[in-house]
All heavy atoms as an XYZ file, in Angstrom:
895
protein
N       9.615     -7.853      6.798
C      10.843     -8.076      7.274
C      11.210     -7.087      8.371
O      10.839     -5.930      8.349
C      11.925     -7.839      6.194
N      11.878     -7.620      9.354
C      12.209     -6.733     10.464
C      13.411     -5.814     10.212
O      14.234     -6.255      9.332
C      12.468     -7.642     11.636
N      13.532     -4.699     10.895
C      14.743     -3.877     10.686
C      15.990     -4.687     10.974
O      15.986     -5.405     11.940
C      14.500     -2.756     11.741
C      13.054     -2.617     11.868
C      12.513     -3.980     11.757
N      16.815     -4.503     10.104
C      18.185     -5.275     10.277
C      18.305     -6.576      9.446
O      19.182     -7.196      9.323
N      17.083     -6.912      8.889
C      16.973     -8.130      8.023
C      17.632     -7.721      6.593
O      17.937     -6.672      6.323
C      15.643     -8.650      7.863
O      14.860     -7.776      7.052
N      17.715     -8.660      5.678
C      18.249     -8.452      4.425
C      17.477     -7.430      3.556
O      17.950     -6.855      2.645
C      18.244     -9.760      3.608
C      19.250    -10.711      4.187
O      20.215    -10.273      4.871
O      19.200    -11.931      3.969
N      16.116     -7.257      3.852
C      15.360     -6.269      3.073
C      15.460     -4.842      3.581
O      14.742     -4.033      3.069
C      13.849     -6.828      3.119
S      13.480     -8.138      2.147
N      16.129     -4.625      4.596
C      16.075     -3.266      5.273
C      17.395     -2.819      5.597
O      18.328     -3.565      5.977
C      15.155     -3.389      6.468
S      14.782     -1.834      7.130
N      17.557     -1.455      5.628
C      18.853     -0.846      6.056
C      18.600     -0.129      7.307
O      17.569     -0.157      7.890
C      19.520      0.079      4.950
C      18.563      1.214      4.667
O      17.821      1.701      5.527
O      18.629      1.743      3.555
N      19.614      0.601      7.804
C      19.581      1.013      9.154
C      18.971      2.556      9.243
O      18.930      3.050     10.351
C      20.998      1.159      9.850
C      21.572     -0.098     10.071
O      20.739     -1.114     10.421
N      22.895     -0.307      9.985
N      18.496      3.080      8.203
C      17.935      4.369      8.130
C      16.426      4.378      8.392
O      15.794      5.385      8.516
C      18.182      5.130      6.803
O      17.577      4.321      5.828
C      19.735      5.262      6.464
N      15.864      3.226      8.573
C      14.434      3.015      8.769
C      13.778      3.800      9.903
O      12.715      4.368      9.767
C      14.093      1.547      8.922
S      14.533      0.636      7.422
N      14.442      3.794     11.077
C      13.750      4.387     12.257
C      13.522      5.862     12.106
O      12.663      6.413     12.823
C      14.580      3.955     13.507
N      14.405      6.510     11.377
C      14.278      7.994     11.284
C      12.995      8.459     10.724
O      12.593      9.585     10.916
C      15.506      8.508     10.420
C      16.783      8.205     10.951
C      17.910      8.444      9.953
O      17.662      8.943      8.788
N      19.219      8.299     10.367
N      12.353      7.589      9.957
C      11.070      8.055      9.161
C       9.814      7.675      9.931
O       8.739      8.002      9.421
C      11.113      7.445      7.839
C      12.389      7.761      7.024
C      12.653      6.781      5.906
O      12.286      5.665      6.090
O      13.302      7.164      5.045
N       9.866      7.113     11.011
C       8.682      6.541     11.626
C       7.550      7.516     12.022
O       6.469      7.308     11.876
C       9.078      5.658     12.960
N       7.926      8.687     12.558
C       7.005      9.613     12.888
C       6.222     10.318     11.774
O       5.041     10.338     11.678
C       7.714     10.818     13.683
S       6.501     12.013     14.392
N       7.016     10.572     10.654
C       6.351     10.993      9.436
C       5.403      9.944      8.933
O       4.288     10.273      8.496
C       7.396     11.378      8.436
C       6.844     11.678      7.083
C       6.513     13.203      6.976
N       6.114     13.480      5.584
C       5.008     14.057      5.212
N       4.055     14.411      6.117
N       4.662     14.307      4.042
N       5.848      8.757      8.884
C       4.965      7.654      8.342
C       3.622      7.492      9.175
O       2.591      7.400      8.668
C       5.764      6.375      8.193
C       6.771      6.521      7.165
C       4.850      5.144      8.072
C       7.750      5.336      7.177
N       3.776      7.602     10.508
C       2.665      7.490     11.389
C       1.580      8.587     11.071
O       0.353      8.290     11.038
C       2.989      7.601     12.832
N       2.128      9.795     10.853
C       1.283     10.945     10.479
C       0.567     10.650      9.164
O      -0.654     10.932      8.934
C       1.956     12.227     10.422
C       2.337     12.677     11.803
C       3.249     13.931     11.829
C       3.647     14.424     13.245
N       4.477     15.612     13.169
N       1.269     10.180      8.145
C       0.747      9.943      6.959
C      -0.338      8.826      6.915
O      -1.360      8.890      6.255
C       1.810      9.639      5.829
C       2.630     10.814      5.405
C       3.910     10.266      4.509
C       1.802     11.662      4.538
N      -0.037      7.762      7.732
C      -1.067      6.702      7.803
C      -2.359      7.185      8.481
O      -3.436      6.882      7.973
C      -0.441      5.546      8.696
C       0.609      4.786      7.854
C      -1.612      4.538      9.096
C       1.421      3.783      8.646
N      -2.140      8.082      9.415
C      -3.381      8.605     10.157
C      -4.110      9.494      9.119
O      -5.370      9.405      8.915
C      -2.903      9.433     11.383
C      -4.055     10.176     12.065
C      -4.905      9.348     12.885
C      -4.344     11.485     11.917
C      -5.907      9.959     13.600
C      -5.408     12.069     12.517
C      -6.261     11.301     13.427
O      -7.270     11.790     14.062
N      -3.475     10.201      8.312
C      -4.141     11.017      7.360
C      -4.820     10.205      6.231
O      -5.943     10.590      5.771
C      -3.156     12.043      6.698
C      -3.800     13.050      5.828
C      -2.867     14.150      5.388
O      -1.766     14.365      6.001
O      -3.189     14.818      4.373
N      -4.079      9.142      5.866
C      -4.654      8.284      4.799
C      -5.956      7.557      5.222
O      -6.739      7.189      4.323
C      -3.712      7.265      4.359
O      -3.528      6.276      5.283
N      -6.127      7.537      6.525
C      -7.350      6.838      7.046
C      -8.406      7.815      7.588
O      -9.560      7.377      7.718
C      -6.983      5.836      8.151
C      -6.061      4.741      7.605
C      -5.511      3.887      8.665
O      -5.689      4.029      9.901
N      -4.889      2.722      8.262
N      -8.097      8.953      7.864
C      -9.008      9.814      8.560
C      -9.215     11.286      7.871
O     -10.137     11.943      8.343
C      -8.541     10.097     10.022
O      -7.247     10.815     10.017
C      -8.376      8.853     10.792
N      -8.506     11.611      6.987
C      -8.722     12.872      6.354
C     -10.131     13.071      5.683
O     -10.672     12.111      5.179
C      -7.766     13.136      5.168
N     -10.691     14.260      5.898
C     -12.024     14.524      5.410
C     -12.280     14.339      3.972
O     -13.295     13.791      3.491
C     -12.551     15.792      5.874
S     -12.713     16.001      7.643
N     -11.205     14.690      3.120
C     -11.382     14.737      1.743
C     -10.585     13.586      1.158
O      -9.454     13.290      1.482
C     -10.858     16.122      1.168
C     -11.673     17.147      1.679
C     -11.279     18.005      2.718
C     -13.065     17.450      1.257
C     -12.054     19.112      3.130
C     -13.822     18.435      1.637
C     -13.303     19.282      2.632
O     -14.110     20.372      3.121
N     -11.228     13.064      0.057
C     -10.564     11.864     -0.570
C      -9.245     12.291     -1.134
O      -8.209     11.517     -1.223
C     -11.417     11.339     -1.716
N      -9.040     13.489     -1.658
C      -7.853     14.062     -2.292
C      -6.686     13.918     -1.134
O      -5.653     13.594     -1.589
C      -8.089     15.480     -2.765
C      -6.851     16.045     -3.355
C      -7.103     17.458     -3.926
C      -5.862     18.158     -4.416
N      -6.129     19.545     -4.903
N      -7.111     14.264     -0.011
C      -6.075     14.282      1.063
C      -5.557     12.851      1.410
O      -4.496     12.596      1.558
C      -6.472     15.054      2.253
S      -6.902     16.752      2.019
N      -6.563     11.968      1.442
C      -6.305     10.538      1.744
C      -5.453     10.005      0.687
O      -4.547      9.275      0.881
C      -7.589      9.715      1.864
C      -8.416     10.186      3.106
C      -9.619      9.256      3.454
N     -10.536      8.962      2.370
C     -11.581      9.694      2.042
N     -11.843     10.830      2.755
N     -12.408      9.404      1.008
N      -5.842     10.278     -0.631
C      -5.160      9.746     -1.809
C      -3.641     10.299     -1.794
O      -2.686      9.514     -1.980
C      -5.789     10.085     -3.059
C      -5.242      9.502     -4.284
C      -5.763      9.844     -5.565
N      -5.622     11.334     -5.799
C      -6.612     12.148     -6.281
N      -7.785     11.721     -6.433
N      -6.221     13.360     -6.451
N      -3.464     11.540     -1.495
C      -2.089     12.131     -1.386
C      -1.306     11.485     -0.246
O      -0.117     11.311     -0.448
C      -2.186     13.651     -1.199
C      -2.768     14.335     -2.461
O      -2.624     13.831     -3.538
N      -3.179     15.589     -2.300
N      -1.945     11.148      0.866
C      -1.139     10.515      1.924
C      -0.773      9.142      1.472
O       0.350      8.665      1.752
C      -2.044     10.432      3.067
N      -1.586      8.393      0.792
C      -1.179      7.136      0.166
C      -0.025      7.272     -0.774
O       0.898      6.561     -0.660
C      -2.420      6.442     -0.534
C      -3.535      6.106      0.454
C      -2.028      5.178     -1.462
C      -3.249      4.860      1.341
N      -0.060      8.274     -1.590
C       1.069      8.478     -2.565
C       2.325      8.798     -1.842
O       3.482      8.348     -2.242
C       0.639      9.558     -3.585
C      -0.397      9.119     -4.588
C      -0.836     10.235     -5.503
N      -1.765      9.752     -6.496
C      -2.446     10.551     -7.289
N      -2.373     11.877     -7.122
N      -3.374      9.992     -8.099
N       2.208      9.642     -0.738
C       3.411     10.026      0.038
C       3.917      8.674      0.722
O       5.162      8.484      0.724
C       3.089     11.093      1.075
C       2.984     12.497      0.460
C       4.330     12.903     -0.161
O       5.342     12.797      0.452
O       4.216     13.360     -1.393
N       3.103      7.859      1.265
C       3.522      6.627      1.882
C       4.228      5.648      0.955
O       5.139      4.896      1.312
C       2.311      5.917      2.405
C       1.727      6.478      3.785
C       0.494      5.853      4.123
C       2.830      6.241      4.930
N       3.743      5.789     -0.387
C       4.466      4.895     -1.315
C       5.917      5.190     -1.569
O       6.577      4.427     -2.192
C       3.630      4.959     -2.585
C       3.967      3.843     -3.515
O       4.418      2.794     -3.137
N       3.701      4.033     -4.790
N       6.387      6.378     -1.116
C       7.771      6.783     -1.321
C       8.694      6.089     -0.253
O       9.839      6.097     -0.376
C       7.904      8.358     -1.090
C       7.139      9.047     -2.254
C       7.284     10.579     -1.962
C       6.523     11.320     -3.070
N       6.630     12.761     -2.901
N       8.072      5.452      0.744
C       8.871      4.789      1.804
C       8.931      3.280      1.390
O       8.279      2.771      0.447
C       8.178      4.926      3.112
C       8.195      6.342      3.621
C       7.159      7.199      3.394
C       9.335      6.834      4.177
C       7.156      8.570      3.749
C       9.432      8.166      4.646
C       8.334      9.027      4.429
O       8.440     10.345      4.871
N       9.783      2.581      2.104
C      10.118      1.232      1.842
C       9.265      0.251      2.755
O       9.387      0.335      3.978
C      11.691      1.028      2.182
C      12.159     -0.338      1.794
O      11.374     -1.272      1.558
O      13.393     -0.509      1.797
N       8.487     -0.599      2.172
C       7.658     -1.567      3.036
C       8.486     -2.510      3.690
O       8.005     -3.113      4.652
C       6.576     -2.211      1.972
S       7.396     -3.281      0.798
N       9.648     -2.825      3.265
C      10.580     -3.756      3.993
C      11.033     -3.129      5.292
O      11.064     -3.948      6.330
C      11.745     -4.148      3.184
N      11.203     -1.892      5.384
C      11.612     -1.192      6.501
C      10.353     -0.763      7.442
O      10.416     -0.818      8.685
C      12.376      0.120      6.270
S      13.978     -0.154      5.473
N       9.217     -0.555      6.676
C       8.030     -0.031      7.349
C       6.765     -0.836      6.888
O       6.024     -0.372      6.051
C       7.826      1.453      7.050
C       8.986      2.304      7.442
N       9.202      2.612      8.749
C       9.947      2.923      6.706
C      10.368      3.379      8.875
N      10.798      3.524      7.587
N       6.684     -2.114      7.327
C       5.649     -2.868      6.791
C       4.148     -2.432      7.163
O       3.310     -2.781      6.572
C       5.876     -4.295      7.515
C       6.795     -3.878      8.601
C       7.555     -2.781      8.300
N       4.111     -1.424      8.142
C       2.869     -0.843      8.461
C       2.263     -0.138      7.325
O       0.988      0.128      7.206
C       2.998      0.044      9.683
C       3.882      1.251      9.589
C       5.414      1.001      9.843
O       5.859     -0.158      9.840
O       6.073      2.071     10.058
N       3.103      0.330      6.380
C       2.547      1.050      5.236
C       1.703      0.150      4.403
O       0.706      0.538      3.793
C       3.535      1.801      4.403
C       4.498      0.844      3.686
C       4.255      2.818      5.228
C       5.377      1.482      2.602
N       1.970     -1.155      4.331
C       1.184     -2.098      3.572
C      -0.120     -2.179      4.235
O      -1.196     -2.312      3.434
C       1.855     -3.472      3.508
C       3.205     -3.490      2.710
S       3.034     -2.888      1.070
C       2.446     -4.325      0.238
N      -0.285     -2.124      5.533
C      -1.624     -2.161      6.240
C      -2.401     -0.892      5.819
O      -3.622     -1.098      5.571
C      -1.418     -2.284      7.656
O      -0.866     -3.473      8.036
N      -1.811      0.168      5.702
C      -2.420      1.386      5.284
C      -2.948      1.277      3.801
O      -4.077      1.751      3.613
C      -1.508      2.618      5.405
N      -2.188      0.604      2.923
C      -2.654      0.448      1.579
C      -3.770     -0.512      1.591
O      -4.715     -0.295      0.788
C      -1.506     -0.101      0.721
C      -0.302      0.904      0.609
C       0.917      0.329      0.471
C      -0.469      2.277      0.689
C       2.105      1.199      0.341
C       0.716      3.072      0.642
C       1.990      2.519      0.481
N      -3.709     -1.598      2.364
C      -4.832     -2.549      2.383
C      -6.096     -1.841      2.899
O      -7.129     -1.975      2.389
C      -4.503     -3.761      3.270
C      -5.745     -4.597      3.529
C      -3.428     -4.628      2.491
N      -5.920     -0.984      3.997
C      -7.016     -0.237      4.428
C      -7.691      0.681      3.312
O      -8.873      0.794      3.278
C      -6.579      0.654      5.640
C      -7.664      1.293      6.392
C      -8.216      0.717      7.478
C      -8.014      2.603      6.041
C      -9.229      1.371      8.228
C      -9.016      3.335      6.790
C      -9.607      2.682      7.776
O     -10.713      3.317      8.474
N      -6.731      1.229      2.568
C      -7.208      2.239      1.594
C      -7.977      1.483      0.400
O      -8.744      2.176     -0.353
N      -7.742      0.156      0.286
C      -8.548     -0.629     -0.637
C      -9.996     -0.596     -0.319
O     -10.874     -0.916     -1.272
C      -8.056     -2.069     -0.890
C      -6.674     -2.212     -1.428
C      -6.199     -3.687     -1.337
C      -6.731     -1.748     -2.971
N     -10.373     -0.265      0.849
C     -11.712     -0.224      1.358
C     -12.417      1.130      1.461
O     -13.458      1.326      1.884
C     -11.914     -0.942      2.674
C     -11.574     -2.379      2.495
O     -12.208     -3.086      1.757
N     -10.601     -2.843      3.356
N     -11.617      2.140      0.891
C     -12.072      3.548      1.064
C     -13.327      3.733      0.103
O     -13.643      2.979     -0.826
C     -11.002      4.430      0.429
C     -11.189      5.933      0.859
O     -11.932      6.693      0.044
O     -10.670      6.372      1.890
N     -14.135      4.657      0.537
C     -15.394      5.043     -0.250
C     -15.049      5.643     -1.587
O     -15.934      5.441     -2.486
C     -16.294      6.000      0.613
N     -13.974      6.288     -1.740
C     -13.627      6.833     -3.099
C     -12.777      5.919     -3.915
O     -11.760      5.464     -3.429
C     -12.922      8.130     -2.763
C     -12.643      9.041     -3.981
O     -11.589      8.753     -4.686
O     -13.501      9.857     -4.244
N     -13.188      5.819     -5.144
C     -12.471      4.870     -6.044
C     -11.093      5.357     -6.322
O     -10.109      4.464     -6.604
C     -13.262      4.577     -7.364
C     -13.348      5.873     -8.218
C     -14.544      6.736     -7.834
O     -15.246      6.512     -6.924
O     -14.723      7.778     -8.510
N     -10.698      6.680     -6.313
C      -9.403      7.166     -6.601
C      -8.480      6.697     -5.403
O      -7.319      6.396     -5.661
C      -9.413      8.652     -6.870
C     -10.203      9.075     -8.049
C     -10.546     10.408     -8.083
N     -11.456     10.737     -7.050
C     -11.995     11.961     -6.768
N     -11.748     13.021     -7.507
N     -12.845     12.099     -5.736
N      -8.914      6.750     -4.180
C      -8.180      6.288     -3.088
C      -7.830      4.724     -3.210
O      -6.797      4.263     -2.955
C      -8.930      6.595     -1.769
C      -7.995      6.021     -0.543
C      -9.002      8.271     -1.558
N      -8.927      3.998     -3.626
C      -8.737      2.572     -3.795
C      -7.749      2.277     -4.767
O      -6.873      1.414     -4.707
C     -10.095      1.871     -3.965
C     -11.082      2.025     -2.848
C     -12.280      1.121     -3.023
N     -12.964      1.216     -4.347
C     -14.039      2.081     -4.646
N     -14.443      2.864     -3.637
N     -14.604      2.075     -5.778
N      -7.800      2.936     -5.889
C      -6.907      2.761     -7.058
C      -5.458      3.161     -6.614
O      -4.606      2.430     -6.983
C      -7.365      3.564     -8.270
N      -5.288      4.248     -5.953
C      -3.974      4.641     -5.509
C      -3.445      3.592     -4.546
O      -2.191      3.366     -4.543
C      -4.104      6.002     -4.845
N      -4.331      3.015     -3.679
C      -3.831      2.040     -2.790
C      -3.299      0.734     -3.541
O      -2.338      0.159     -3.110
C      -4.908      1.684     -1.810
O      -5.241      2.798     -1.037
N      -4.150      0.288     -4.492
C      -3.672     -0.852     -5.255
C      -2.402     -0.579     -5.958
O      -1.592     -1.548     -6.059
C      -4.953     -1.272     -6.153
N      -2.332      0.565     -6.648
C      -1.122      0.946     -7.334
C       0.104      0.964     -6.366
O       1.126      0.423     -6.697
C      -1.365      2.275     -7.994
C      -0.080      2.686     -8.759
O       0.333      1.908     -9.664
O       0.317      3.868     -8.572
N      -0.058      1.484     -5.137
C       1.021      1.539     -4.210
C       1.400      0.133     -3.779
O       2.706     -0.109     -3.695
C       0.633      2.334     -2.998
N       0.414     -0.766     -3.607
C       0.799     -2.168     -3.327
C       1.680     -2.720     -4.360
O       2.762     -3.335     -4.159
C      -0.463     -2.980     -3.040
C      -1.066     -2.458     -1.704
C      -0.062     -4.488     -2.944
C      -2.464     -3.148     -1.480
N       1.272     -2.571     -5.632
C       1.961     -3.060     -6.740
C       3.357     -2.482     -6.843
O       4.383     -3.181     -7.037
N       3.566     -1.230     -6.650
C       4.859     -0.562     -6.622
C       5.754     -1.110     -5.643
O       6.902     -1.457     -5.798
C       4.676      0.978     -6.406
C       4.073      1.702     -7.567
O       3.889      1.042     -8.649
O       3.680      2.808     -7.391
N       5.215     -1.285     -4.402
C       6.017     -1.810     -3.254
C       6.466     -3.214     -3.491
O       7.648     -3.535     -3.203
C       5.181     -1.683     -1.971
C       4.977     -0.333     -1.516
C       6.210      0.297     -0.925
O       7.165     -0.315     -0.417
N       6.359      1.695     -1.067
N       5.549     -4.034     -3.920
C       5.941     -5.503     -4.183
C       6.932     -5.612     -5.297
O       7.813     -6.522     -5.289
C       4.681     -6.242     -4.439
C       4.982     -7.679     -4.776
C       3.764     -6.338     -3.139
N       6.808     -4.764     -6.323
C       7.858     -4.784     -7.365
C       9.233     -4.470     -6.805
O      10.251     -5.156     -7.201
C       7.484     -3.859     -8.523
C       6.357     -4.203     -9.330
C       6.057     -3.235    -10.385
C       4.674     -3.606    -11.008
N       4.240     -2.435    -11.857
N       9.360     -3.601     -5.830
C      10.580     -3.141     -5.273
C      11.097     -4.181     -4.263
O      12.225     -4.305     -3.949
C      10.534     -1.720     -4.681
C      10.422     -0.679     -5.703
C      10.509      0.741     -5.164
N       9.543      1.119     -4.136
C       8.543      1.818     -4.263
N       8.317      2.444     -5.500
N       7.770      2.181     -3.277
N      10.094     -4.727     -3.519
C      10.365     -5.607     -2.333
C       9.397     -6.748     -2.303
O       8.343     -6.686     -1.631
C      10.229     -4.797     -1.048
C      11.174     -3.662     -0.829
O      12.374     -3.903     -0.878
N      10.641     -2.495     -0.904
N       9.698     -7.828     -3.011
C       8.819     -8.958     -3.011
C       8.522     -9.537     -1.629
O       7.507    -10.246     -1.476
C       9.595     -9.986     -3.907
C      10.590     -9.228     -4.722
C      10.923     -8.065     -3.861
N       9.396     -9.256     -0.605
C       9.137     -9.769      0.656
C       7.918     -9.127      1.325
O       7.449     -9.618      2.327
C      10.437     -9.613      1.496
S      10.934     -7.959      1.707
N       7.410     -8.153      0.707
C       6.214     -7.402      1.329
C       4.821     -8.017      0.806
O       3.789     -7.502      1.243
C       6.224     -5.930      0.934
S       7.603     -5.011      1.692
N       4.887     -9.039      0.006
C       3.655     -9.636     -0.523
C       3.233    -10.707      0.494
O       3.724    -11.836      0.389
C       3.923    -10.110     -1.921
S       2.388    -10.595     -2.642
N       2.375    -10.329      1.376
C       1.865    -11.341      2.319
C       0.502    -11.839      2.035
O      -0.169    -11.418      1.066
C       1.715    -10.611      3.789
O       0.665     -9.595      3.702
N       0.049    -12.844      2.736
C      -1.308    -13.392      2.433
C      -2.389    -12.354      2.680
O      -3.289    -12.370      1.994
C      -1.540    -14.618      3.384
O      -1.427    -14.314      4.697
N      -2.203    -11.471      3.645
C      -3.273    -10.439      3.887
C      -3.359     -9.510      2.654
O      -4.439     -9.036      2.210
C      -2.862     -9.600      5.070
S      -3.060    -10.470      6.649
N      -2.182     -9.160      2.039
C      -2.133     -8.310      0.820
C      -2.791     -9.014     -0.296
O      -3.636     -8.431     -1.084
C      -0.652     -7.895      0.542
C      -0.546     -7.257     -0.782
C      -0.143     -7.006      1.668
N      -2.507    -10.276     -0.476
C      -3.053    -10.989     -1.531
C      -4.518    -11.183     -1.418
O      -5.322    -10.936     -2.349
C      -2.418    -12.353     -1.731
C      -0.917    -12.134     -2.057
C      -3.137    -13.347     -2.609
C      -0.033    -13.380     -2.061
N      -5.007    -11.445     -0.145
C      -6.416    -11.530      0.080
C      -7.129    -10.217     -0.359
O      -8.231    -10.246     -0.907
C      -6.724    -11.949      1.503
C      -6.381    -13.385      1.732
O      -6.236    -14.194      0.907
N      -6.129    -13.644      3.057
N      -6.622     -9.058      0.208
C      -7.189     -7.821     -0.080
C      -7.240     -7.463     -1.595
O      -8.281     -7.052     -2.094
C      -6.529     -6.765      0.707
N      -6.197     -7.803     -2.259
C      -6.170     -7.591     -3.769
C      -7.080     -8.514     -4.506
O      -7.711     -7.992     -5.443
C      -4.718     -7.752     -4.285
C      -3.662     -6.725     -3.858
C      -2.300     -7.196     -4.364
C      -4.014     -5.454     -4.439
N      -7.247     -9.692     -4.057
C      -8.194    -10.621     -4.698
C      -9.564    -10.039     -4.482
O     -10.405    -10.067     -5.510
C      -8.081    -11.925     -4.020
O      -6.726    -12.465     -4.196
C      -9.039    -12.928     -4.710
N     -10.004     -9.472     -3.343
C     -11.275     -8.890     -3.220
C     -11.430     -7.715     -4.037
O     -12.402     -7.423     -4.602
C     -11.480     -8.562     -1.641
C     -11.543     -9.886     -0.880
C     -12.663     -7.707     -1.478
C     -11.517     -9.760      0.516
N     -10.352     -6.868     -4.239
C     -10.363     -5.710     -5.061
C     -10.615     -6.030     -6.508
O     -11.072     -5.139     -7.301
C      -9.140     -4.913     -4.818
N     -10.342     -7.236     -6.937
C     -10.645     -7.663     -8.349
C     -12.158     -7.517     -8.687
O     -12.523     -7.366     -9.859
C     -10.168     -9.047     -8.685
C      -8.690     -9.290     -8.597
C      -8.387    -10.764     -8.725
C      -8.038     -8.468     -9.761
N     -12.990     -7.500     -7.595
C     -14.444     -7.383     -7.861
C     -14.962     -6.012     -7.681
O     -16.134     -5.734     -7.537
C     -15.215     -8.294     -6.877
N     -14.046     -5.060     -7.602
C     -14.442     -3.613     -7.323
C     -15.274     -3.178     -8.478
O     -15.096     -3.575     -9.586
C     -13.198     -2.678     -7.156
C     -13.434     -1.349     -6.603
O     -13.912     -0.461     -7.372
O     -13.267     -1.242     -5.410
N     -16.051     -2.191     -8.188
C     -16.987     -1.543     -9.236
C     -16.260     -0.721    -10.222
O     -16.660     -0.609    -11.436
C     -18.157     -0.684     -8.575
S     -19.250     -1.538     -7.605
N     -15.037     -0.221     -9.845
C     -14.369      0.672    -10.637
C     -13.244     -0.079    -11.455
O     -12.504     -0.833    -10.853
C     -13.645      1.782     -9.841
C     -12.893      2.776    -10.592
O     -13.584      3.639    -11.267
O     -11.670      2.718    -10.730
N     -13.211      0.179    -12.759
C     -12.312     -0.664    -13.603
C     -10.839     -0.337    -13.262
O      -9.919     -1.160    -13.418
C     -12.620     -0.389    -15.070
C     -12.462      1.012    -15.546
C     -12.762      1.097    -17.074
C     -12.566      2.592    -17.386
N     -12.864      2.836    -18.836
N     -10.569      0.914    -12.936
C      -9.209      1.331    -12.602
C      -8.652      0.607    -11.318
O      -7.549      0.126    -11.335
C      -8.987      2.944    -12.430
O      -9.474      3.486    -13.605
C      -7.587      3.267    -12.118
N      -9.565      0.502    -10.362
C      -9.177     -0.305     -9.146
C      -8.965     -1.807     -9.486
O      -8.007     -2.317     -9.060
C     -10.307     -0.174     -8.076
C      -9.956     -0.972     -6.970
C     -10.476      1.216     -7.667
N      -9.861     -2.291    -10.382
C      -9.643     -3.730    -10.724
C      -8.340     -3.906    -11.558
O      -7.568     -4.870    -11.194
C     -10.768     -4.209    -11.635
C     -12.123     -4.263    -10.917
C     -13.208     -5.047    -11.680
N     -13.489     -4.517    -13.054
C     -14.286     -3.489    -13.362
N     -15.113     -2.994    -12.296
N     -14.430     -3.078    -14.587
N      -8.080     -3.059    -12.439
C      -6.748     -3.130    -13.284
C      -5.581     -3.034    -12.285
O      -4.560     -3.853    -12.360
C      -6.751     -2.013    -14.251
C      -5.514     -2.117    -15.118
C      -5.352     -0.968    -16.170
N      -4.989      0.242    -15.507
C      -5.744      1.343    -15.541
N      -6.801      1.456    -16.269
N      -5.486      2.416    -14.833
N      -5.512     -2.043    -11.308
C      -4.380     -1.835    -10.428
C      -4.231     -3.119     -9.544
O      -3.171     -3.495     -9.250
C      -4.628     -0.598     -9.609
C      -4.399      0.631    -10.426
C      -3.147      0.997    -11.022
O      -2.136      0.323    -10.603
O      -3.038      1.919    -11.840
N      -5.377     -3.624     -9.062
C      -5.325     -4.811     -8.208
C      -4.755     -6.002     -8.961
O      -3.916     -6.793     -8.491
C      -6.632     -5.129     -7.651
N      -5.107     -6.159    -10.265
C      -4.616     -7.189    -11.101
C      -3.067     -7.060    -11.319
O      -2.372     -7.956    -11.257
C      -5.340     -7.223    -12.454
C      -4.922     -8.418    -13.291
C      -5.786     -8.397    -14.690
O      -6.796     -7.682    -14.739
O      -5.179     -9.167    -15.513
N      -2.623     -5.838    -11.567
C      -1.258     -5.635    -11.734
C      -0.508     -5.890    -10.529
O       0.657     -6.501    -10.538
C      -1.031     -4.275    -12.276
C      -1.457     -3.983    -13.647
C      -1.402     -2.439    -14.054
O      -1.003     -1.579    -13.332
N      -1.700     -2.210    -15.364
N      -0.985     -5.542     -9.351
C      -0.362     -5.782     -8.059
C      -0.263     -7.297     -7.749
O       0.667     -7.757     -7.314
C      -1.076     -5.063     -6.875
N      -1.359     -7.974     -8.104
C      -1.328     -9.483     -7.900
C      -0.282    -10.148     -8.866
O       0.398    -11.090     -8.489
C      -2.721    -10.070     -8.213
C      -3.707     -9.972     -7.030
C      -5.126    -10.369     -7.399
C      -3.231    -10.829     -5.857
N      -0.134     -9.564    -10.066
C       0.851    -10.083    -10.915
C       2.342     -9.875    -10.404
O       3.167    -10.684    -10.468
C       0.773     -9.418    -12.324
S      -0.565     -9.973    -13.287
N       2.485     -8.657     -9.779
C       3.792     -8.385     -9.050
C       4.033     -9.404     -7.906
O       5.123     -9.642     -7.587
C       3.844     -7.007     -8.548
N       2.929     -9.797     -7.286
C       3.090    -10.827     -6.257
C       3.347    -12.295     -6.702
O       3.510    -13.184     -6.004
C       1.838    -10.811     -5.415
S       1.680     -9.425     -4.235
N       3.265    -12.425     -8.127
C       3.464    -13.699     -8.711
C       2.243    -14.518     -9.069
O       2.322    -15.682     -9.281
N       1.130    -13.827     -9.112
C      -0.080    -14.471     -9.475
C      -0.545    -14.042    -10.826
O      -0.401    -12.955    -11.226
C      -1.242    -14.197     -8.470
C      -1.071    -14.810     -7.130
C      -0.237    -14.142     -6.237
C      -1.579    -15.978     -6.840
C       0.043    -14.810     -4.963
C      -1.371    -16.623     -5.558
C      -0.519    -16.047     -4.653
O      -0.320    -16.655     -3.424
N      -1.170    -14.940    -11.625
C      -1.682    -14.685    -12.995
C      -3.087    -14.269    -12.924
O      -3.900    -14.770    -12.405
C      -1.536    -15.918    -13.845
C      -0.042    -16.153    -14.185
O       0.796    -15.237    -14.176
O       0.313    -17.308    -14.397
């Protein structure tokens, strides 16, 4: 949803710089713990105001570390529960692929996120 639509309020623009830094950290930090923490921090923001965070979560589903992948799937589920308008076809495709992850926690979080998107 674009700023000013029904899913977003007018405070969205104030957070853009912080979000950009967190997205960068979630994708480039040397340590998985730092990438996971950035994902968790991004999850505190509203995907309706900042749809770019959903792209960061989808990117995180491909991380080498299973804890980052699980945090990303969990964040997607949390966001979609709060804002169903954030469940796009790209998100659904990424979660569907995550159902085949080697890690059971990633698979469980992806399944829960898909349920939040309305899939069984």
